[in-house]
N, C-alpha and C positions, 0 to 999 in steps of 0.2 A: 489439513484443515485449513479452509479459507474463510475468514470472518465475514465476508460479503459475498454476494452472488451476482446473478444477472442483473438485478436492480441497480446496483452500484455501477456495474459497466454501462447500463443504459444512462444513468445520470452523468457520467463522464462523457459518454457518447454525445450527449446533447451540448457539451461545452467544448468546441474544437480547440479553444485556446489553452485548455488543459492537456490535450493529447500528449504533447511532447514531455510535459511534466510528469504525466502518469507513466509513460514508458520509462523515462529516466528513474523514477522512484522504484518502479517493478524492477528494472535492471540492477538497481543498488541493493534490493532486498533479496534477490535470488542468489543462493550460495554458489560458490566456484563449483565447476564440474557438476552441476545438477544433473546431467544426463547420466552420471555414474551412481546416483542413488536409485533406491529400489523403485520408487514411484515413477520415476523418469518424467516428472512434470517440473517445468520451471517455476516453482512455488518456494516461498520463503519456509524455512524449517518451523517446526512448531515451537520450540524454545524461543527462537527469535520473535515470533508473533506473540507469545505470551509475555515476553519482556516489553515489546512495544505498547501492548494493550494494557499492561499493568502501569506503564510509565503514563500513558494517557487517562485512565480511568481509576488508578489506585488499586490497592491489593484486592485480589480476586479478578482483576482484569474486567473485561466486559465484552460487549459486542459492537463492533463498528457498524454504524448505520451509513446508508447511502450519502445523507446529507454530511455527515461527519467526514466521510472519505473526500467528498468534494471540498469541504473546508480545509482539510489537511493539505490536499493538493494545491489549493489556492494559497496557503500559507507557504508551501514549499516554493511555488513560483514566486511569490512576494520576496522570500528570503533570498532566492537565487538573483533576482533583480537587484537587491541591496548589495550583494557581493560584488557586482560588476563595476 
């Protein structure tokens, strides 16, 4: 299950400055040896996404919108710049 779709990818696609951050975050969320899993797609696991959504929205989780994804990626980019 992916909590966002093509709309979110389009939003990120319109912001080239977030492309590297999006790829870095995607890579960090994909489990090791993802190709050995049944679905054979490089996607985060359901329990991991449930945990992340609960941390973001509280109990019961929620659904990540395109604008929230962009905000998250901008935050990740900003935090990475502070760590340098």
